[in-house]
N, CA, C and O atoms as CSV, one atom per row, in Angstrom:
chain,resi,resn,atom,element,x,y,z
A,1,UNK,N,N,0.949,-1.246,0.090
A,1,UNK,CA,C,-0.019,0.174,0.006
A,1,UNK,C,C,0.831,1.264,0.035
A,1,UNK,O,O,0.400,2.334,-0.394
A,2,UNK,N,N,1.945,1.189,0.456
A,2,UNK,CA,C,2.930,2.388,0.400
A,2,UNK,C,C,3.322,2.770,-0.931
A,2,UNK,O,O,3.460,3.953,-1.242
A,3,UNK,N,N,3.520,1.751,-1.782
A,3,UNK,CA,C,4.133,2.173,-2.987
A,3,UNK,C,C,3.109,3.131,-3.880
A,3,UNK,O,O,3.568,4.057,-4.549
A,4,UNK,N,N,1.802,2.862,-3.842
A,4,UNK,CA,C,0.901,3.826,-4.684
A,4,UNK,C,C,0.839,5.187,-3.976
A,4,UNK,O,O,0.642,6.218,-4.619
A,5,UNK,N,N,1.019,5.181,-2.570
A,5,UNK,CA,C,1.106,6.606,-2.036
A,5,UNK,C,C,2.444,7.382,-2.399
A,5,UNK,O,O,2.463,8.598,-2.589
A,6,UNK,N,N,3.522,6.591,-2.472
A,6,UNK,CA,C,4.762,7.278,-2.775
A,6,UNK,C,C,4.719,7.512,-4.416
A,6,UNK,O,O,5.410,8.386,-4.940
A,7,UNK,N,N,4.005,6.808,-5.031
A,7,UNK,CA,C,3.872,7.187,-6.558
A,7,UNK,C,C,3.126,8.422,-6.733
A,7,UNK,O,O,3.449,9.202,-7.630
A,8,UNK,N,N,2.080,8.684,-5.893
A,8,UNK,CA,C,1.279,9.851,-5.914
A,8,UNK,C,C,2.031,11.149,-5.405
A,8,UNK,O,O,1.870,12.273,-5.882
A,9,UNK,N,N,2.931,10.798,-4.296
A,9,UNK,CA,C,3.471,11.916,-3.954
A,9,UNK,C,C,4.661,12.410,-4.934
A,9,UNK,O,O,4.921,13.600,-5.113
A,10,UNK,N,N,5.251,11.486,-5.457
A,10,UNK,CA,C,6.298,11.721,-6.680
A,10,UNK,C,C,5.746,12.483,-7.749
A,10,UNK,O,O,6.394,13.386,-8.278
A,11,UNK,N,N,4.456,12.141,-8.143
A,11,UNK,CA,C,3.746,12.722,-9.302
A,11,UNK,C,C,3.425,14.000,-8.883
A,11,UNK,O,O,3.536,14.839,-9.776
A,12,UNK,N,N,3.013,14.470,-7.658
A,12,UNK,CA,C,2.595,15.721,-7.327
A,12,UNK,C,C,3.811,16.432,-7.228
A,12,UNK,O,O,3.811,17.534,-7.776
A,13,UNK,N,N,4.906,16.051,-6.630
A,13,UNK,CA,C,6.159,16.959,-6.452
A,13,UNK,C,C,6.790,17.280,-7.931
A,13,UNK,O,O,7.415,18.324,-8.117
A,14,UNK,N,N,6.596,16.365,-8.918
A,14,UNK,CA,C,7.125,16.602,-10.209
A,14,UNK,C,C,6.451,17.516,-11.006
A,14,UNK,O,O,7.030,18.079,-11.935
A,15,UNK,N,N,5.146,17.745,-10.706
A,15,UNK,CA,C,4.238,18.666,-11.655
A,15,UNK,C,C,4.807,19.885,-11.646
A,15,UNK,O,O,4.628,20.529,-12.679
A,16,UNK,N,N,5.516,20.464,-10.691
A,16,UNK,CA,C,5.974,21.721,-10.722
A,16,UNK,C,C,5.179,22.770,-10.216
A,16,UNK,O,O,4.026,22.509,-9.872
A,17,UNK,N,N,5.698,24.122,-10.099
A,17,UNK,CA,C,4.679,25.171,-9.451
A,17,UNK,C,C,3.519,25.470,-10.346
A,17,UNK,O,O,3.615,25.437,-11.573
A,18,UNK,N,N,2.387,25.772,-9.684
A,18,UNK,CA,C,1.150,26.131,-10.514
A,18,UNK,C,C,1.000,27.521,-10.525
A,18,UNK,O,O,-0.164,27.897,-10.391
A,19,UNK,N,N,2.003,28.543,-10.669
A,19,UNK,CA,C,1.799,29.739,-10.744
A,19,UNK,C,C,1.721,30.246,-12.090
A,19,UNK,O,O,2.097,29.552,-13.035
A,20,UNK,N,N,1.199,31.559,-12.265
A,20,UNK,CA,C,1.209,32.105,-13.668
A,20,UNK,C,C,2.481,32.415,-14.177
A,20,UNK,O,O,2.682,32.246,-15.379
A,21,UNK,N,N,3.485,32.898,-13.349
A,21,UNK,CA,C,4.902,33.239,-13.974
A,21,UNK,C,C,5.370,31.999,-14.833
A,21,UNK,O,O,5.986,32.206,-15.879
A,22,UNK,N,N,5.107,30.789,-14.440
A,22,UNK,CA,C,5.811,29.849,-15.041
A,22,UNK,C,C,5.140,29.656,-16.518
A,22,UNK,O,O,5.783,29.038,-17.367
A,23,UNK,N,N,3.991,30.123,-16.794
A,23,UNK,CA,C,3.438,30.200,-18.196
A,23,UNK,C,C,3.407,31.591,-18.879
A,23,UNK,O,O,2.721,31.804,-19.879
A,24,UNK,N,N,4.150,32.482,-18.314
A,24,UNK,CA,C,4.058,33.989,-19.106
A,24,UNK,C,C,5.390,34.141,-19.690
A,24,UNK,O,O,6.399,33.756,-19.100
A,25,UNK,N,N,5.409,34.763,-20.975
A,25,UNK,CA,C,4.297,34.836,-21.583
A,25,UNK,C,C,3.859,33.444,-22.320
A,25,UNK,O,O,4.679,32.548,-22.522
A,26,UNK,N,N,2.614,33.359,-22.665
A,26,UNK,CA,C,2.152,32.091,-23.019
A,26,UNK,C,C,2.928,31.658,-24.336
A,26,UNK,O,O,3.535,32.533,-24.952
A,27,UNK,N,N,2.936,30.354,-24.794
A,27,UNK,CA,C,3.535,29.845,-25.960
A,27,UNK,C,C,3.066,30.532,-27.179
A,27,UNK,O,O,3.836,30.822,-28.094
A,28,UNK,N,N,1.677,30.818,-27.193
A,28,UNK,CA,C,0.974,31.438,-28.353
A,28,UNK,C,C,1.282,32.731,-28.467
A,28,UNK,O,O,1.087,33.228,-29.576
A,29,UNK,N,N,1.749,33.473,-27.543
A,29,UNK,CA,C,1.832,34.859,-27.820
A,29,UNK,C,C,2.688,35.371,-28.727
A,29,UNK,O,O,3.790,34.866,-28.943
A,30,UNK,N,N,2.154,36.620,-29.442
A,30,UNK,CA,C,2.971,36.996,-30.561
A,30,UNK,C,C,2.038,37.266,-31.801
A,30,UNK,O,O,0.809,37.283,-31.741
A,31,UNK,N,N,2.758,37.465,-32.882
A,31,UNK,CA,C,1.998,37.578,-34.265
A,31,UNK,C,C,2.335,36.562,-35.200
A,31,UNK,O,O,3.468,36.383,-35.648
A,32,UNK,N,N,1.117,35.766,-35.541
A,32,UNK,CA,C,1.276,34.855,-36.498
A,32,UNK,C,C,0.684,35.127,-37.733
A,32,UNK,O,O,-0.323,35.834,-37.749
A,33,UNK,N,N,1.194,34.632,-38.876
A,33,UNK,CA,C,0.691,35.160,-40.232
A,33,UNK,C,C,0.382,33.716,-41.187
A,33,UNK,O,O,1.033,32.673,-41.123
A,34,UNK,N,N,-0.692,33.969,-41.994
A,34,UNK,CA,C,-0.865,32.984,-42.982
A,34,UNK,C,C,-0.691,33.539,-44.249
A,34,UNK,O,O,-1.567,34.260,-44.727
A,35,UNK,N,N,0.438,33.261,-44.902
A,35,UNK,CA,C,0.927,33.885,-46.133
A,35,UNK,C,C,0.116,33.436,-47.463
A,35,UNK,O,O,0.193,34.056,-48.523
A,36,UNK,N,N,-0.642,32.317,-47.274
A,36,UNK,CA,C,-1.387,31.595,-48.391
A,36,UNK,C,C,-2.790,31.879,-48.260
A,36,UNK,O,O,-3.562,31.247,-48.980
A,37,UNK,N,N,-3.313,32.865,-47.328
A,37,UNK,CA,C,-4.709,33.057,-47.220
A,37,UNK,C,C,-5.286,33.439,-48.552
A,37,UNK,O,O,-4.672,34.089,-49.399
A,38,UNK,N,N,-6.680,32.926,-48.690
A,38,UNK,CA,C,-7.488,33.109,-49.861
A,38,UNK,C,C,-8.442,34.400,-49.202
A,38,UNK,O,O,-8.335,34.781,-48.037
A,39,UNK,N,N,-9.211,34.869,-50.022
A,39,UNK,CA,C,-10.253,35.844,-49.686
A,39,UNK,C,C,-11.064,35.283,-48.584
A,39,UNK,O,O,-11.382,34.097,-48.669
A,40,UNK,N,N,-11.455,36.003,-47.522
A,40,UNK,CA,C,-12.192,35.823,-46.382
A,40,UNK,C,C,-11.543,34.782,-45.449
A,40,UNK,O,O,-12.197,34.383,-44.486
A,41,UNK,N,N,-10.314,34.322,-45.670
A,41,UNK,CA,C,-9.645,33.522,-44.831
A,41,UNK,C,C,-8.852,34.200,-43.656
A,41,UNK,O,O,-8.661,35.411,-43.763
A,42,UNK,N,N,-8.432,33.631,-42.687
A,42,UNK,CA,C,-7.552,34.115,-41.730
A,42,UNK,C,C,-6.091,34.540,-42.326
A,42,UNK,O,O,-5.322,33.745,-42.865
A,43,UNK,N,N,-5.876,35.755,-42.157
A,43,UNK,CA,C,-4.353,36.159,-42.755
A,43,UNK,C,C,-3.321,36.558,-41.579
A,43,UNK,O,O,-2.102,36.642,-41.732
A,44,UNK,N,N,-3.983,36.774,-40.451
A,44,UNK,CA,C,-3.095,37.273,-39.073
A,44,UNK,C,C,-3.930,36.852,-37.847
A,44,UNK,O,O,-5.159,36.883,-37.790
A,45,UNK,N,N,-3.097,36.460,-36.886
A,45,UNK,CA,C,-3.682,36.342,-35.574
A,45,UNK,C,C,-2.506,37.031,-34.680
A,45,UNK,O,O,-1.309,36.762,-34.782
A,46,UNK,N,N,-3.074,37.953,-33.804
A,46,UNK,CA,C,-2.197,38.500,-32.815
A,46,UNK,C,C,-2.659,38.114,-31.552
A,46,UNK,O,O,-3.873,38.086,-31.346
A,47,UNK,N,N,-1.750,37.772,-30.563
A,47,UNK,CA,C,-1.971,37.228,-29.218
A,47,UNK,C,C,-1.178,37.846,-28.431
A,47,UNK,O,O,0.021,37.951,-28.691
A,48,UNK,N,N,-1.852,38.457,-27.109
A,48,UNK,CA,C,-1.068,39.081,-26.158
A,48,UNK,C,C,-1.385,38.328,-24.802
A,48,UNK,O,O,-2.526,37.916,-24.594
A,49,UNK,N,N,-0.436,38.162,-23.943
A,49,UNK,CA,C,-0.671,37.554,-22.745
A,49,UNK,C,C,0.088,38.221,-21.667
A,49,UNK,O,O,1.209,38.683,-21.880
A,50,UNK,N,N,-0.496,38.285,-20.504
A,50,UNK,CA,C,0.058,39.142,-19.294
A,50,UNK,C,C,-0.095,38.162,-18.173
A,50,UNK,O,O,-0.895,37.231,-18.261
A,51,UNK,N,N,0.659,38.355,-17.118
A,51,UNK,CA,C,0.418,37.830,-15.863
A,51,UNK,C,C,0.504,38.987,-14.832
A,51,UNK,O,O,1.316,39.910,-14.887
A,52,UNK,N,N,-0.502,38.797,-13.828
A,52,UNK,CA,C,-0.593,39.862,-12.814
A,52,UNK,C,C,-1.316,39.150,-11.581
A,52,UNK,O,O,-2.437,38.644,-11.631
A,53,UNK,N,N,-0.513,39.197,-10.514
A,53,UNK,CA,C,-1.059,38.721,-9.175
A,53,UNK,C,C,-1.456,37.212,-9.340
A,53,UNK,O,O,-2.437,36.785,-8.731
A,54,UNK,N,N,-0.746,36.437,-10.115
A,54,UNK,CA,C,-0.831,34.967,-10.169
A,54,UNK,C,C,-1.929,34.660,-11.184
A,54,UNK,O,O,-2.411,33.528,-11.242
A,55,UNK,N,N,-2.338,35.658,-11.995
A,55,UNK,CA,C,-3.460,35.365,-12.985
A,55,UNK,C,C,-3.005,35.470,-14.464
A,55,UNK,O,O,-2.477,36.534,-14.789
A,56,UNK,N,N,-3.141,34.524,-15.377
A,56,UNK,CA,C,-2.843,34.605,-16.595
A,56,UNK,C,C,-3.998,35.264,-17.436
A,56,UNK,O,O,-5.125,34.780,-17.331
A,57,UNK,N,N,-3.808,36.215,-18.166
A,57,UNK,CA,C,-4.829,36.815,-19.031
A,57,UNK,C,C,-4.244,36.971,-20.444
A,57,UNK,O,O,-3.138,37.473,-20.646
A,58,UNK,N,N,-5.074,36.498,-21.430
A,58,UNK,CA,C,-4.794,36.481,-22.891
A,58,UNK,C,C,-5.993,37.293,-23.652
A,58,UNK,O,O,-7.172,37.341,-23.304
A,59,UNK,N,N,-5.445,37.853,-24.663
A,59,UNK,CA,C,-6.386,38.630,-25.614
A,59,UNK,C,C,-5.972,38.276,-27.047
A,59,UNK,O,O,-4.797,38.089,-27.361
A,60,UNK,N,N,-7.005,38.193,-27.899
A,60,UNK,CA,C,-6.624,37.703,-29.246
A,60,UNK,C,C,-7.299,38.757,-30.155
A,60,UNK,O,O,-8.359,39.257,-29.780
A,61,UNK,N,N,-6.724,39.132,-31.364
A,61,UNK,CA,C,-7.407,39.754,-32.596
A,61,UNK,C,C,-7.063,39.031,-33.805
A,61,UNK,O,O,-5.991,38.429,-33.862
A,62,UNK,N,N,-7.841,39.035,-34.734
A,62,UNK,CA,C,-7.705,38.385,-36.059
A,62,UNK,C,C,-7.953,39.232,-37.112
A,62,UNK,O,O,-8.675,40.221,-36.993
A,63,UNK,N,N,-7.333,38.872,-38.273
A,63,UNK,CA,C,-7.482,39.550,-39.484
A,63,UNK,C,C,-7.930,38.661,-40.516
A,63,UNK,O,O,-7.401,37.551,-40.569
A,64,UNK,N,N,-8.976,39.025,-41.491
A,64,UNK,CA,C,-9.350,38.025,-42.546
A,64,UNK,C,C,-9.059,38.863,-43.913
A,64,UNK,O,O,-9.028,40.093,-43.889
A,65,UNK,N,N,-8.868,38.184,-44.996
A,65,UNK,CA,C,-8.517,38.751,-46.256
A,65,UNK,C,C,-9.720,39.313,-46.723
A,65,UNK,O,O,-10.683,38.563,-46.883
A,66,UNK,N,N,-9.818,40.545,-46.973
A,66,UNK,CA,C,-10.820,41.392,-47.458
A,66,UNK,C,C,-10.245,42.309,-48.615
A,66,UNK,O,O,-9.043,42.253,-48.875
A,67,UNK,N,N,-11.082,43.143,-49.304
A,67,UNK,CA,C,-10.690,43.998,-50.311
A,67,UNK,C,C,-11.082,45.238,-50.099
A,67,UNK,O,O,-12.270,45.308,-49.784
A,68,UNK,N,N,-10.397,46.467,-50.170
A,68,UNK,CA,C,-9.041,46.513,-50.564
A,68,UNK,C,C,-7.902,46.087,-49.424
A,68,UNK,O,O,-6.727,45.872,-49.721
A,69,UNK,N,N,-8.421,46.003,-48.111
A,69,UNK,CA,C,-7.433,45.641,-47.137
A,69,UNK,C,C,-7.982,44.733,-46.098
A,69,UNK,O,O,-9.189,44.711,-45.854
A,70,UNK,N,N,-7.179,44.036,-45.524
A,70,UNK,CA,C,-7.801,43.126,-44.385
A,70,UNK,C,C,-8.771,43.586,-43.498
A,70,UNK,O,O,-8.757,44.754,-43.108
A,71,UNK,N,N,-9.598,42.796,-43.149
A,71,UNK,CA,C,-10.786,43.153,-41.973
A,71,UNK,C,C,-10.237,42.833,-40.790
A,71,UNK,O,O,-9.562,41.806,-40.713
A,72,UNK,N,N,-10.429,43.641,-39.694
A,72,UNK,CA,C,-9.859,43.506,-38.442
A,72,UNK,C,C,-11.104,43.166,-37.523
A,72,UNK,O,O,-12.183,43.758,-37.557
A,73,UNK,N,N,-10.753,42.074,-36.667
A,73,UNK,CA,C,-11.582,41.598,-35.532
A,73,UNK,C,C,-11.105,42.303,-34.447
A,73,UNK,O,O,-9.897,42.228,-34.219
A,74,UNK,N,N,-11.796,42.962,-33.744
A,74,UNK,CA,C,-11.212,43.576,-32.369
A,74,UNK,C,C,-10.604,42.767,-31.333
A,74,UNK,O,O,-10.811,41.555,-31.264
A,75,UNK,N,N,-9.845,43.413,-30.510
A,75,UNK,CA,C,-9.197,42.556,-29.383
A,75,UNK,C,C,-10.430,41.857,-28.592
A,75,UNK,O,O,-11.544,42.375,-28.512
A,76,UNK,N,N,-10.149,40.864,-28.137
A,76,UNK,CA,C,-11.247,39.943,-27.474
A,76,UNK,C,C,-10.559,39.080,-26.402
A,76,UNK,O,O,-9.600,38.358,-26.675
A,77,UNK,N,N,-11.060,39.181,-25.234
A,77,UNK,CA,C,-10.395,38.093,-24.140
A,77,UNK,C,C,-10.411,36.790,-24.479
A,77,UNK,O,O,-11.373,36.368,-25.121
A,78,UNK,N,N,-9.486,36.035,-24.154
A,78,UNK,CA,C,-9.383,34.573,-24.628
A,78,UNK,C,C,-9.439,33.750,-23.085
A,78,UNK,O,O,-9.052,34.204,-22.009
A,79,UNK,N,N,-9.987,32.537,-23.327
A,79,UNK,CA,C,-10.144,31.455,-22.234
A,79,UNK,C,C,-8.819,30.531,-22.472
A,79,UNK,O,O,-8.567,30.012,-23.559
A,80,UNK,N,N,-8.088,30.410,-21.421
A,80,UNK,CA,C,-7.030,29.312,-21.484
A,80,UNK,C,C,-7.681,27.941,-21.231
A,80,UNK,O,O,-8.444,27.672,-20.304
A,81,UNK,N,N,-7.248,27.106,-22.221
A,81,UNK,CA,C,-7.621,25.623,-22.204
A,81,UNK,C,C,-6.928,24.897,-21.199
A,81,UNK,O,O,-5.750,25.158,-20.956
A,82,UNK,N,N,-7.594,23.949,-20.553
A,82,UNK,CA,C,-6.888,23.027,-19.554
A,82,UNK,C,C,-5.808,22.504,-20.139
A,82,UNK,O,O,-4.753,22.556,-19.506
A,83,UNK,N,N,-5.823,21.926,-21.384
A,83,UNK,CA,C,-4.688,21.210,-21.839
A,83,UNK,C,C,-3.622,22.003,-22.731
A,83,UNK,O,O,-2.833,21.479,-23.517
A,84,UNK,N,N,-3.751,23.362,-22.456
A,84,UNK,CA,C,-2.991,24.125,-23.368
A,84,UNK,C,C,-3.739,24.835,-24.527
A,84,UNK,O,O,-4.702,24.301,-25.078
A,85,UNK,N,N,-3.283,26.010,-24.866
A,85,UNK,CA,C,-3.806,26.722,-25.963
A,85,UNK,C,C,-4.893,27.719,-25.506
A,85,UNK,O,O,-5.127,27.835,-24.303
A,86,UNK,N,N,-5.516,28.389,-26.360
A,86,UNK,CA,C,-6.652,29.149,-26.098
A,86,UNK,C,C,-7.840,29.037,-26.885
A,86,UNK,O,O,-7.825,28.528,-28.006
A,87,UNK,N,N,-8.966,29.538,-26.289
A,87,UNK,CA,C,-10.211,29.313,-26.841
A,87,UNK,C,C,-10.854,30.813,-26.836
A,87,UNK,O,O,-10.888,31.415,-25.763
A,88,UNK,N,N,-11.371,31.430,-28.031
A,88,UNK,CA,C,-11.906,32.728,-28.237
A,88,UNK,C,C,-13.049,32.754,-29.178
A,88,UNK,O,O,-12.972,32.052,-30.186
A,89,UNK,N,N,-14.210,33.557,-28.946
A,89,UNK,CA,C,-15.072,33.861,-29.784
A,89,UNK,C,C,-15.133,35.200,-30.121
A,89,UNK,O,O,-15.377,36.096,-29.313
A,90,UNK,N,N,-14.841,35.403,-31.699
A,90,UNK,CA,C,-14.879,36.672,-32.249
A,90,UNK,C,C,-16.268,36.901,-32.829
A,90,UNK,O,O,-16.713,36.243,-33.769
A,91,UNK,N,N,-17.007,38.006,-32.123
A,91,UNK,CA,C,-18.420,38.293,-32.603
A,91,UNK,C,C,-18.323,39.274,-33.610
A,91,UNK,O,O,-17.611,40.254,-33.388
A,92,UNK,N,N,-18.953,39.167,-34.732
A,92,UNK,CA,C,-19.085,40.256,-35.677
A,92,UNK,C,C,-20.574,40.564,-36.221
A,92,UNK,O,O,-21.509,39.853,-35.852
A,93,UNK,N,N,-20.737,41.468,-36.964
A,93,UNK,CA,C,-22.108,41.617,-37.435
A,93,UNK,C,C,-22.868,40.649,-38.015
A,93,UNK,O,O,-24.068,40.568,-37.755
A,94,UNK,N,N,-22.242,39.789,-38.885
A,94,UNK,CA,C,-22.891,38.752,-39.574
A,94,UNK,C,C,-22.712,37.290,-38.992
A,94,UNK,O,O,-23.453,36.364,-39.323
A,95,UNK,N,N,-21.688,37.167,-38.116
A,95,UNK,CA,C,-21.429,35.909,-37.405
A,95,UNK,C,C,-20.409,35.958,-36.487
A,95,UNK,O,O,-19.821,37.017,-36.264
A,96,UNK,N,N,-20.130,34.914,-35.921
A,96,UNK,CA,C,-19.204,34.595,-34.860
A,96,UNK,C,C,-18.021,33.545,-35.490
A,96,UNK,O,O,-18.323,32.646,-36.274
A,97,UNK,N,N,-16.716,33.779,-35.057
A,97,UNK,CA,C,-15.658,32.881,-35.233
A,97,UNK,C,C,-15.371,32.378,-34.247
A,97,UNK,O,O,-14.771,33.129,-33.478
A,98,UNK,N,N,-15.579,31.151,-33.820
A,98,UNK,CA,C,-15.267,30.411,-32.704
A,98,UNK,C,C,-13.807,29.898,-32.943
A,98,UNK,O,O,-13.659,29.169,-33.924
A,99,UNK,N,N,-12.794,30.159,-32.237
A,99,UNK,CA,C,-11.487,29.740,-32.378
A,99,UNK,C,C,-10.798,29.004,-31.297
A,99,UNK,O,O,-11.032,29.244,-30.112
A,100,UNK,N,N,-9.929,28.086,-31.701
A,100,UNK,CA,C,-9.386,27.307,-30.834
A,100,UNK,C,C,-7.742,27.399,-31.270
A,100,UNK,O,O,-7.355,26.833,-32.292
A,101,UNK,N,N,-7.041,27.977,-30.613
A,101,UNK,CA,C,-5.667,28.220,-30.927
A,101,UNK,C,C,-4.523,27.488,-30.101
A,101,UNK,O,O,-4.448,27.649,-28.882
A,102,UNK,N,N,-3.676,26.719,-30.764
A,102,UNK,CA,C,-2.702,25.763,-30.088
A,102,UNK,C,C,-1.534,25.998,-30.967
A,102,UNK,O,O,-1.632,25.983,-32.194
A,103,UNK,N,N,-0.280,26.244,-30.247
A,103,UNK,CA,C,1.015,26.244,-30.768
A,103,UNK,C,C,1.767,24.933,-30.927
A,103,UNK,O,O,1.953,24.240,-29.927
A,104,UNK,N,N,2.179,24.575,-32.031
A,104,UNK,CA,C,3.062,23.331,-32.137
A,104,UNK,C,C,4.364,23.697,-32.937
A,104,UNK,O,O,4.476,23.754,-34.162
A,105,UNK,N,N,5.329,23.935,-31.980
A,105,UNK,CA,C,6.766,24.452,-32.365
A,105,UNK,C,C,6.485,25.892,-33.153
A,105,UNK,O,O,5.990,26.830,-32.527
A,106,UNK,N,N,6.801,26.003,-34.450
A,106,UNK,CA,C,7.001,27.522,-34.972
A,106,UNK,C,C,5.662,27.524,-35.701
A,106,UNK,O,O,5.558,28.384,-36.575
A,107,UNK,N,N,4.545,26.662,-35.489
A,107,UNK,CA,C,3.145,26.842,-36.121
A,107,UNK,C,C,1.985,27.127,-35.070
A,107,UNK,O,O,1.972,26.607,-33.954
A,108,UNK,N,N,1.198,27.838,-35.448
A,108,UNK,CA,C,-0.084,28.159,-34.705
A,108,UNK,C,C,-1.278,27.416,-35.375
A,108,UNK,O,O,-1.777,27.822,-36.425
A,109,UNK,N,N,-1.669,26.416,-34.779
A,109,UNK,CA,C,-2.871,25.609,-35.272
A,109,UNK,C,C,-4.136,26.527,-34.936
A,109,UNK,O,O,-4.356,26.810,-33.759
A,110,UNK,N,N,-4.859,26.934,-35.819
A,110,UNK,CA,C,-6.105,27.827,-35.667
A,110,UNK,C,C,-7.349,27.009,-36.047
A,110,UNK,O,O,-7.566,26.838,-37.246
A,111,UNK,N,N,-8.112,26.534,-35.216
A,111,UNK,CA,C,-9.233,25.718,-35.610
A,111,UNK,C,C,-10.456,26.863,-35.575
A,111,UNK,O,O,-10.794,27.462,-34.554
A,112,UNK,N,N,-11.011,27.029,-36.820
A,112,UNK,CA,C,-12.167,28.001,-36.774
A,112,UNK,C,C,-13.360,27.604,-37.205
A,112,UNK,O,O,-13.515,27.065,-38.301
A,113,UNK,N,N,-14.388,27.858,-36.303
A,113,UNK,CA,C,-15.783,27.436,-36.759
A,113,UNK,C,C,-16.471,28.852,-36.988
A,113,UNK,O,O,-16.698,29.625,-36.057
A,114,UNK,N,N,-16.789,29.122,-38.349
A,114,UNK,CA,C,-17.549,30.243,-38.690
A,114,UNK,C,C,-19.091,29.850,-38.438
A,114,UNK,O,O,-19.664,28.933,-39.026
A,115,UNK,N,N,-19.728,30.775,-37.372
A,115,UNK,CA,C,-20.960,30.448,-37.068
A,115,UNK,C,C,-21.949,31.608,-37.460
A,115,UNK,O,O,-22.104,32.552,-36.685
A,116,UNK,N,N,-22.643,31.539,-38.705
A,116,UNK,CA,C,-23.294,32.716,-39.167
A,116,UNK,C,C,-24.672,33.129,-38.222
A,116,UNK,O,O,-25.299,32.221,-37.677
A,117,UNK,N,N,-24.966,34.120,-38.115
A,117,UNK,CA,C,-26.122,34.597,-37.035
A,117,UNK,C,C,-27.417,34.142,-37.985
A,117,UNK,O,O,-28.522,34.001,-37.462
A,118,UNK,N,N,-27.249,33.959,-39.166
A,118,UNK,CA,C,-28.541,33.637,-39.913
A,118,UNK,C,C,-28.589,32.134,-39.923
A,118,UNK,O,O,-27.744,31.448,-40.498
A,119,UNK,N,N,-29.802,31.567,-39.140
A,119,UNK,CA,C,-29.948,30.286,-39.098
A,119,UNK,C,C,-30.028,29.301,-40.400
A,119,UNK,O,O,-29.968,28.072,-40.365
A,120,UNK,N,N,-30.162,30.029,-41.421
A,120,UNK,CA,C,-30.378,29.399,-42.839
A,120,UNK,C,C,-29.002,28.956,-43.355
A,120,UNK,O,O,-28.807,28.173,-44.285
A,121,UNK,N,N,-28.031,29.609,-42.568
A,121,UNK,CA,C,-26.705,29.279,-43.324
A,121,UNK,C,C,-25.905,28.239,-42.355
A,121,UNK,O,O,-25.963,28.300,-41.127
A,122,UNK,N,N,-25.227,27.376,-43.010
A,122,UNK,CA,C,-24.736,26.433,-42.125
A,122,UNK,C,C,-23.320,26.904,-41.535
A,122,UNK,O,O,-22.663,27.754,-42.135
A,123,UNK,N,N,-22.894,26.350,-40.394
A,123,UNK,CA,C,-21.577,26.678,-39.785
A,123,UNK,C,C,-20.534,26.060,-40.796
A,123,UNK,O,O,-20.810,25.059,-41.458
A,124,UNK,N,N,-19.428,26.655,-40.871
A,124,UNK,CA,C,-18.305,26.054,-41.636
A,124,UNK,C,C,-17.073,25.915,-40.734
A,124,UNK,O,O,-16.760,26.871,-40.024
A,125,UNK,N,N,-16.343,24.766,-40.718
A,125,UNK,CA,C,-14.953,24.576,-39.926
A,125,UNK,C,C,-13.804,24.428,-40.797
A,125,UNK,O,O,-13.731,23.654,-41.752
A,126,UNK,N,N,-12.927,25.219,-40.399
A,126,UNK,CA,C,-11.411,25.255,-41.094
A,126,UNK,C,C,-10.500,25.361,-40.280
A,126,UNK,O,O,-10.649,26.007,-39.243
A,127,UNK,N,N,-9.159,24.625,-40.656
A,127,UNK,CA,C,-8.172,24.684,-39.682
A,127,UNK,C,C,-7.110,25.486,-40.551
A,127,UNK,O,O,-6.973,25.262,-41.753
A,128,UNK,N,N,-6.446,26.337,-39.933
A,128,UNK,CA,C,-5.220,27.225,-40.707
A,128,UNK,C,C,-3.818,26.969,-39.751
A,128,UNK,O,O,-3.771,26.947,-38.521
A,129,UNK,N,N,-2.893,26.817,-40.552
A,129,UNK,CA,C,-1.544,26.768,-39.932
A,129,UNK,C,C,-0.797,27.957,-40.116
A,129,UNK,O,O,-0.281,28.211,-41.204
A,130,UNK,N,N,-0.697,28.747,-39.077
A,130,UNK,CA,C,0.046,30.221,-39.324
A,130,UNK,C,C,1.456,30.016,-38.734
A,130,UNK,O,O,1.635,29.158,-37.870
A,131,UNK,N,N,2.542,30.859,-39.228
A,131,UNK,CA,C,3.826,30.872,-38.992
A,131,UNK,C,C,3.917,32.159,-38.054
A,131,UNK,O,O,3.133,33.105,-38.132
A,132,UNK,N,N,4.918,32.073,-37.211
A,132,UNK,CA,C,5.367,33.285,-36.304
A,132,UNK,C,C,5.955,34.091,-37.267
A,132,UNK,O,O,6.604,33.689,-38.233
A,133,UNK,N,N,5.681,35.374,-36.940
A,133,UNK,CA,C,6.175,36.410,-37.789
A,133,UNK,C,C,7.338,37.034,-37.016
A,133,UNK,O,O,7.972,37.969,-37.504
């Protein structure tokens, strides 16, 4: 019976500190670009993270390819996901972009669900791989 208790203690001690400073800035922090974006696709994502009083805060804004220049989605607070990465809903006039953002090395995986406010238009899911600028 002592072995399982020792294993639990070892796992607890090896987990490291659970403070915000260990995660700041977040790995996703920075400017990410999609050089191959087509019209209406994500061209750039900007992520800012800060730590204050043991709390990690993040905000996100995205840009989509429009004409004559990119459309900008305003800064929006993001939620930290339990297993890493961020979750954010960018709400616009015609719809919402529900985004899950996860860093994999030099890539940012952006899973985007476009949810139109019009119930007659179906939601669309797309995944983009952006590179660090």
